[in-house]
N, C-alpha and C positions, 0 to 999 in steps of 0.2 A: 759533335758533328764535325767532320773534316773531309774535304774532297781534295784528292791529289790528282791532277791532270797531267798525263805524260804523252807527248806527241813527238813525232820524228819520222824518219824514213824507215823503210823496211830493213829489218835485221840490224837496227841501230842500237839495240840493247834495252828497249822499252820494257819488254815483258820480264826480262831478268831483273831490271830495276824494280818493277812493280812487286815481284815476288820478294825481293830483298827488303823493300820497305814494309811489306806485310809481315815478314819474319821479325823485323826490328820492333814492330808494335807488340809482338807477343800475342798469345791467346789464339782463339779459333779464327780460321780464315775460310771464307766461302769464295770459291773461284767460279765466276760465271763466264763460260766459254761461249763465243758466238759463232764459231766455225760450224760447218755442217757435217763433218765426219766425226762420229762419236760425240755428238754435240750435247751440250747441256741446255742451251737456250738460244736458238738462232734468231728468233723474232720477238718474243715476249719479254723483253728486258724489264719493262715496268713491273710485270708480275714477278719475275725472278728477284728483283730488288725488294719488292714488297714481301716476298716469302722468306727472305734472309733474316735470321735473328738480328734484332736491332743493335745489339752490342758487339757484334763480330766485325772484323775487317772484311770488306768485300773487294775483290779484284775483278774488274770487268775487262776481258781481253778478247776482242777489241771492238770499238765502235765502227771501225772500217768494215769488218765482215757483217756486223749488224745492219749497217746502212745498205750494203750490197744485197743482203737477204731481203730487206724490206722493199728495195726497188723492184724485186720480182713480184711482189704481191700487193703493194699499196701505191697510191698516188704520191708523187714526189712531195707535194705540199703537206701531206700527212706526216711525213718523216720528221719535219721540224716540230710538229705538235707532239709527236711521240717522244722526241728527244727532250723537249721541255718537261713533259710529264715524268720521264725517268729521272732527269736531273733534280726535279722537285722532290721526288721520293728520296733520292740520295741525300739531298740537303736536309731532310728531316730526320735522318737516321742518327742514332747516338754514336754508332761506330764509324770508323773511317771507310771511305770508298775510294779506291784507287782505280782510275780509268785509263786505259791504254787506247791510243788511236794512231792512225798514220796521218802525217802532214802531206796534203795533196796539192797545196797551192804554190809550190816552189818550182814546178816543172812546166813543160809545154802545155798549151791548151790542147786537150784531146781532140782528134779529128772527128771521131765518131760521136753522134748525139748521145748515145748511152754512156760513153766515157765522160762526156761533159756533164751529163745529169748526175752521175756518181760523184764527180769532183765537186760540183756545186752543192749537192745535198750534204756530203761529208764536211765540206767547209763550213756550212751553216750549223751542222750538228756540233762540230768542234767548237765553234764560237759560243754556242749555248752552254756546253759543258765547261768551257774555260771561264765563262762569265760567272759561274757559281762556285768555281773551285777556289779553295783557300790558297793552294799552291799549284803553280803550273810550270812545267819544265819542257824544254826542247832537248831531246836526246839525239846526239850525233856521234857516231863512231864510238859508242860506249861512254861518251862524256856528257855531262849534264849542264845545261844553261838555264838558269832561272828566268822565267818570263814575268815581267812586271805589268801591272794594269796601266792603261793610258793615264798619263799625268803623274805616275809614281816612278818614273824612270830614273 
């Protein structure tokens, strides 16, 4: 089991890095897209992870869209529960899971309540996934910065 967590701004190179890391591992790759156009799985991430063969590399792209999709249909508090469930499933897989997300905590506080709800929910989801990840990276302008756990800096 291995979880690689990639966060950063929009168009920073996260998705490209995720695909490169998956290619480097060799073998079969399952790509779980969370967008809504030609989507594979916009909301049921837990099921999609559970359905993936245990020994393949899974790329989840991205948690940001997954959270946005969930905010349309579930209570904000349920999103954290769902994130913990999905992260637990990923942590029990024999294969590697590479998860892509946007970092939303570095900008201005959104003026609209919906924007604040999204930022807060995604921030909590990112913290859940980062806490179970073996490796976590901040991707900025195509460059990668490793993120250490508190106390391991």
